[in-house]
DRENKOLRO-765040 format. One record per residue (C-alpha): residue number from 1; x, y, z. Coordinates in steps of 0.1 Angstrom, whole numbers, plus 5000, padded with zeros to 4 digits. Layout:
DRENKOLRO-765040
resi = NUM, east = X, north = Y, up = Z
...
//
This chain:
DRENKOLRO-765040
resi = 1, east = 4052, north = 7846, up = 3150
resi = 2, east = 4084, north = 7834, up = 3164
resi = 3, east = 4079, north = 7810, up = 3194
resi = 4, east = 4096, north = 7829, up = 3225
resi = 5, east = 4109, north = 7796, up = 3233
resi = 6, east = 4130, north = 7792, up = 3200
resi = 7, east = 4148, north = 7824, up = 3204
resi = 8, east = 4160, north = 7818, up = 3238
resi = 9, east = 4198, north = 7817, up = 3238
resi = 10, east = 4211, north = 7784, up = 3258
resi = 11, east = 4246, north = 7776, up = 3272
resi = 12, east = 4264, north = 7756, up = 3299
resi = 13, east = 4293, north = 7777, up = 3302
resi = 14, east = 4284, north = 7803, up = 3329
resi = 15, east = 4260, north = 7823, up = 3347
resi = 16, east = 4256, north = 7849, up = 3374
resi = 17, east = 4235, north = 7864, up = 3398
resi = 18, east = 4239, north = 7897, up = 3420
resi = 19, east = 4263, north = 7879, up = 3445
resi = 20, east = 4272, north = 7844, up = 3428
resi = 21, east = 4288, north = 7836, up = 3394
resi = 22, east = 4288, north = 7799, up = 3385
resi = 23, east = 4308, north = 7781, up = 3359
resi = 24, east = 4298, north = 7747, up = 3346
resi = 25, east = 4280, north = 7739, up = 3375
resi = 26, east = 4309, north = 7748, up = 3399
resi = 27, east = 4303, north = 7780, up = 3422
resi = 28, east = 4332, north = 7802, up = 3408
resi = 29, east = 4345, north = 7819, up = 3445
resi = 30, east = 4336, north = 7786, up = 3468
resi = 31, east = 4348, north = 7759, up = 3445
resi = 32, east = 4373, north = 7772, up = 3421
resi = 33, east = 4389, north = 7802, up = 3432
resi = 34, east = 4419, north = 7790, up = 3455
resi = 35, east = 4411, north = 7756, up = 3444
resi = 36, east = 4421, north = 7749, up = 3407
resi = 37, east = 4447, north = 7766, up = 3383
resi = 38, east = 4447, north = 7779, up = 3351
resi = 39, east = 4451, north = 7746, up = 3332
resi = 40, east = 4422, north = 7727, up = 3351
resi = 41, east = 4397, north = 7758, up = 3340
resi = 42, east = 4404, north = 7753, up = 3304
resi = 43, east = 4397, north = 7718, up = 3309
resi = 44, east = 4365, north = 7725, up = 3327
resi = 45, east = 4354, north = 7752, up = 3305
resi = 46, east = 4360, north = 7729, up = 3272
resi = 47, east = 4349, north = 7696, up = 3286
resi = 48, east = 4323, north = 7704, up = 3313
resi = 49, east = 4341, north = 7685, up = 3341
resi = 50, east = 4374, north = 7690, up = 3362
resi = 51, east = 4405, north = 7671, up = 3354
resi = 52, east = 4418, north = 7644, up = 3373
resi = 53, east = 4452, north = 7652, up = 3388
resi = 54, east = 4470, north = 7634, up = 3362
resi = 55, east = 4452, north = 7651, up = 3333
resi = 56, east = 4458, north = 7683, up = 3353
resi = 57, east = 4495, north = 7676, up = 3356
resi = 58, east = 4498, north = 7666, up = 3317
resi = 59, east = 4474, north = 7697, up = 3306
resi = 60, east = 4498, north = 7721, up = 3325
resi = 61, east = 4531, north = 7706, up = 3314
resi = 62, east = 4516, north = 7710, up = 3276
resi = 63, east = 4508, north = 7748, up = 3282
resi = 64, east = 4544, north = 7754, up = 3298
resi = 65, east = 4561, north = 7734, up = 3269
resi = 66, east = 4547, north = 7758, up = 3240
resi = 67, east = 4546, north = 7790, up = 3258
resi = 68, east = 4582, north = 7800, up = 3248
resi = 69, east = 4606, north = 7792, up = 3216
resi = 70, east = 4626, north = 7824, up = 3214
resi = 71, east = 4623, north = 7847, up = 3186
resi = 72, east = 4593, north = 7827, up = 3164
resi = 73, east = 4574, north = 7846, up = 3137
resi = 74, east = 4544, north = 7852, up = 3163
resi = 75, east = 4569, north = 7869, up = 3187
resi = 76, east = 4583, north = 7891, up = 3158
resi = 77, east = 4547, north = 7900, up = 3150
resi = 78, east = 4539, north = 7911, up = 3184
resi = 79, east = 4570, north = 7929, up = 3189
resi = 80, east = 4567, north = 7950, up = 3157
resi = 81, east = 4533, north = 7959, up = 3166
resi = 82, east = 4539, north = 7971, up = 3198
resi = 83, east = 4567, north = 7994, up = 3180
resi = 84, east = 4539, north = 8009, up = 3157
resi = 85, east = 4512, north = 8010, up = 3181
resi = 86, east = 4529, north = 8015, up = 3217
resi = 87, east = 4493, north = 8020, up = 3230
resi = 88, east = 4481, north = 7987, up = 3221
resi = 89, east = 4494, north = 7962, up = 3242
resi = 90, east = 4465, north = 7937, up = 3233
resi = 91, east = 4467, north = 7947, up = 3200
resi = 92, east = 4503, north = 7933, up = 3200
resi = 93, east = 4496, north = 7900, up = 3218
resi = 94, east = 4468, north = 7896, up = 3195
resi = 95, east = 4492, north = 7904, up = 3164
resi = 96, east = 4511, north = 7874, up = 3177
resi = 97, east = 4481, north = 7851, up = 3180
resi = 98, east = 4470, north = 7856, up = 3148
resi = 99, east = 4497, north = 7839, up = 3133
resi = 100, east = 4490, north = 7808, up = 3152
resi = 101, east = 4481, north = 7782, up = 3121
resi = 102, east = 4487, north = 7752, up = 3104
resi = 103, east = 4527, north = 7760, up = 3105
resi = 104, east = 4533, north = 7772, up = 3140
resi = 105, east = 4514, north = 7764, up = 3172
resi = 106, east = 4484, north = 7754, up = 3155
resi = 107, east = 4491, north = 7722, up = 3142
resi = 108, east = 4485, north = 7706, up = 3177
resi = 109, east = 4450, north = 7708, up = 3164
resi = 110, east = 4456, north = 7689, up = 3129
resi = 111, east = 4473, north = 7662, up = 3146
resi = 112, east = 4443, north = 7656, up = 3170
resi = 113, east = 4422, north = 7659, up = 3139
resi = 114, east = 4442, north = 7633, up = 3123
resi = 115, east = 4441, north = 7609, up = 3155
resi = 116, east = 4406, north = 7615, up = 3162
resi = 117, east = 4388, north = 7618, up = 3129
resi = 118, east = 4409, north = 7607, up = 3099
resi = 119, east = 4423, north = 7577, up = 3117
resi = 120, east = 4387, north = 7560, up = 3120
resi = 121, east = 4386, north = 7553, up = 3082
resi = 122, east = 4417, north = 7531, up = 3086
resi = 123, east = 4412, north = 7496, up = 3100
resi = 124, east = 4438, north = 7473, up = 3115
resi = 125, east = 4464, north = 7472, up = 3140
resi = 126, east = 4482, north = 7505, up = 3149
resi = 127, east = 4512, north = 7496, up = 3122
resi = 128, east = 4487, north = 7488, up = 3098
resi = 129, east = 4466, north = 7518, up = 3103
resi = 130, east = 4497, north = 7541, up = 3105
resi = 131, east = 4511, north = 7526, up = 3072
resi = 132, east = 4479, north = 7533, up = 3054
resi = 133, east = 4475, north = 7568, up = 3070
resi = 134, east = 4510, north = 7581, up = 3056
resi = 135, east = 4504, north = 7562, up = 3023
resi = 136, east = 4474, north = 7584, up = 3021
resi = 137, east = 4488, north = 7614, up = 3032
resi = 138, east = 4516, north = 7608, up = 3005
resi = 139, east = 4491, north = 7602, up = 2977
resi = 140, east = 4476, north = 7637, up = 2986
resi = 141, east = 4508, north = 7654, up = 2988
resi = 142, east = 4502, north = 7663, up = 3024
resi = 143, east = 4525, north = 7667, up = 3048
resi = 144, east = 4522, north = 7646, up = 3082
resi = 145, east = 4515, north = 7672, up = 3112
resi = 146, east = 4537, north = 7670, up = 3138
resi = 147, east = 4567, north = 7653, up = 3123
resi = 148, east = 4599, north = 7670, up = 3117
resi = 149, east = 4617, north = 7702, up = 3129
resi = 150, east = 4642, north = 7726, up = 3120
resi = 151, east = 4659, north = 7728, up = 3151
resi = 152, east = 4656, north = 7697, up = 3171
resi = 153, east = 4663, north = 7662, up = 3158
resi = 154, east = 4652, north = 7649, up = 3191
resi = 155, east = 4625, north = 7674, up = 3208
resi = 156, east = 4630, north = 7675, up = 3245
resi = 157, east = 4595, north = 7689, up = 3252
resi = 158, east = 4580, north = 7656, up = 3236
resi = 159, east = 4604, north = 7632, up = 3255
resi = 160, east = 4593, north = 7649, up = 3287
resi = 161, east = 4556, north = 7648, up = 3280
resi = 162, east = 4557, north = 7613, up = 3268
resi = 163, east = 4576, north = 7604, up = 3300
resi = 164, east = 4550, north = 7622, up = 3320
resi = 165, east = 4522, north = 7604, up = 3301
resi = 166, east = 4536, north = 7569, up = 3310
resi = 167, east = 4544, north = 7580, up = 3346
resi = 168, east = 4509, north = 7591, up = 3352
resi = 169, east = 4497, north = 7558, up = 3333
resi = 170, east = 4467, north = 7574, up = 3317
resi = 171, east = 4453, north = 7562, up = 3281
resi = 172, east = 4479, north = 7564, up = 3256
resi = 173, east = 4460, north = 7547, up = 3225
resi = 174, east = 4460, north = 7580, up = 3203
resi = 175, east = 4499, north = 7584, up = 3213
resi = 176, east = 4505, north = 7550, up = 3205
resi = 177, east = 4491, north = 7557, up = 3169
resi = 178, east = 4507, north = 7585, up = 3165
resi = 179, east = 4544, north = 7569, up = 3173
resi = 180, east = 4533, north = 7543, up = 3146
resi = 181, east = 4528, north = 7569, up = 3120
resi = 182, east = 4561, north = 7585, up = 3128
resi = 183, east = 4577, north = 7550, up = 3126
resi = 184, east = 4559, north = 7544, up = 3091
resi = 185, east = 4567, north = 7581, up = 3077
resi = 186, east = 4603, north = 7571, up = 3086
resi = 187, east = 4604, north = 7541, up = 3068
resi = 188, east = 4586, north = 7554, up = 3036
resi = 189, east = 4608, north = 7586, up = 3034
resi = 190, east = 4641, north = 7570, up = 3046
resi = 191, east = 4651, north = 7596, up = 3068
resi = 192, east = 4645, north = 7608, up = 3103
resi = 193, east = 4616, north = 7628, up = 3111
resi = 194, east = 4615, north = 7644, up = 3146
resi = 195, east = 4586, north = 7636, up = 3168
resi = 196, east = 4577, north = 7674, up = 3177
resi = 197, east = 4559, north = 7691, up = 3206
resi = 198, east = 4529, north = 7694, up = 3185
resi = 199, east = 4526, north = 7656, up = 3178
resi = 200, east = 4530, north = 7650, up = 3216
resi = 201, east = 4503, north = 7678, up = 3225
resi = 202, east = 4479, north = 7667, up = 3197
resi = 203, east = 4482, north = 7628, up = 3209
resi = 204, east = 4482, north = 7632, up = 3246
resi = 205, east = 4455, north = 7658, up = 3244
resi = 206, east = 4433, north = 7635, up = 3226
resi = 207, east = 4443, north = 7606, up = 3249
resi = 208, east = 4428, north = 7629, up = 3279
resi = 209, east = 4395, north = 7633, up = 3258
resi = 210, east = 4400, north = 7670, up = 3247
resi = 211, east = 4380, north = 7677, up = 3214
resi = 212, east = 4403, north = 7682, up = 3183
resi = 213, east = 4389, north = 7713, up = 3179
resi = 214, east = 4397, north = 7726, up = 3216
resi = 215, east = 4434, north = 7716, up = 3213
resi = 216, east = 4448, north = 7746, up = 3195
resi = 217, east = 4435, north = 7765, up = 3223
resi = 218, east = 4464, north = 7748, up = 3242
resi = 219, east = 4487, north = 7765, up = 3220
resi = 220, east = 4468, north = 7800, up = 3224
resi = 221, east = 4467, north = 7800, up = 3261
resi = 222, east = 4503, north = 7791, up = 3261
resi = 223, east = 4515, north = 7816, up = 3235
resi = 224, east = 4495, north = 7842, up = 3252
resi = 225, east = 4518, north = 7839, up = 3285
resi = 226, east = 4548, north = 7839, up = 3262
resi = 227, east = 4538, north = 7868, up = 3242
resi = 228, east = 4528, north = 7889, up = 3270
resi = 229, east = 4563, north = 7885, up = 3283
resi = 230, east = 4579, north = 7894, up = 3249
resi = 231, east = 4557, north = 7926, up = 3243
resi = 232, east = 4566, north = 7937, up = 3280
resi = 233, east = 4602, north = 7933, up = 3271
resi = 234, east = 4599, north = 7949, up = 3239
resi = 235, east = 4586, north = 7982, up = 3256
resi = 236, east = 4615, north = 7980, up = 3280
resi = 237, east = 4642, north = 7968, up = 3260
resi = 238, east = 4632, north = 7972, up = 3220
resi = 239, east = 4643, north = 7947, up = 3195
resi = 240, east = 4618, north = 7956, up = 3168
resi = 241, east = 4638, north = 7985, up = 3155
resi = 242, east = 4667, north = 7963, up = 3151
resi = 243, east = 4647, north = 7937, up = 3132
resi = 244, east = 4631, north = 7965, up = 3113
resi = 245, east = 4667, north = 7976, up = 3100
resi = 246, east = 4677, north = 7940, up = 3091
resi = 247, east = 4647, north = 7936, up = 3071
resi = 248, east = 4658, north = 7970, up = 3051
resi = 249, east = 4694, north = 7960, up = 3047
resi = 250, east = 4683, north = 7931, up = 3032
resi = 251, east = 4657, north = 7937, up = 3009
resi = 252, east = 4665, north = 7943, up = 2971
resi = 253, east = 4642, north = 7964, up = 2951
resi = 254, east = 4635, north = 7958, up = 2915
resi = 255, east = 4609, north = 7975, up = 2892
resi = 256, east = 4579, north = 7951, up = 2883
resi = 257, east = 4585, north = 7931, up = 2850
resi = 258, east = 4565, north = 7945, up = 2823
resi = 259, east = 4533, north = 7924, up = 2818
resi = 260, east = 4528, north = 7916, up = 2783
resi = 261, east = 4499, north = 7897, up = 2782
//
């Protein structure tokens, strides 16, 4: 017979009574509502503590930095979804979020994993570790997350985030290593590689103590805000039909090649 104690569900996230709600040890209505913002709530949920003013400012800036970037693939997915299912606002937003992966939005967690987990295998100074990490990625034919950008030679979002980190005087050990990795990668490839917003968020999030597995959540929270705006605009001022027409006008059909195998 199963021990009843072994079947009890344990959680330190939140609980409630008839007249109270407790979130991570804080009374929701008397300690949190009207006192903290969404970034602080995110930090509390994933770390179990409230952020310092400096940590809160940086996390807020990170969320704002990647909330909006124009007609990106995730936005197009949301707009096309609301065209096909106009009753499903949440479905359209979710369609865009499902595209947050290792290419768009999601690589923030890949950068954080590189710095928090993979980098432990490489001893030495930041420059020595960076050179070894770059060589390791090259030997495996893998692209280093956070480096390069199709539109920004200098990513203004990264510049602002790094400036804010320096101004607040917080730990920057992960940031210094990521900048060293950028230098090593440029030296190896002989070409410029942008230190993009993904890199800045991945290393700064690591510096303020966020688990690499939660770092992708920064992009999800941010893009949710942006996608809500795009879906609402699509409902008022449709762009999806033009996108659909563009695809139809630029698609060439051909019969499948016969399979002679």
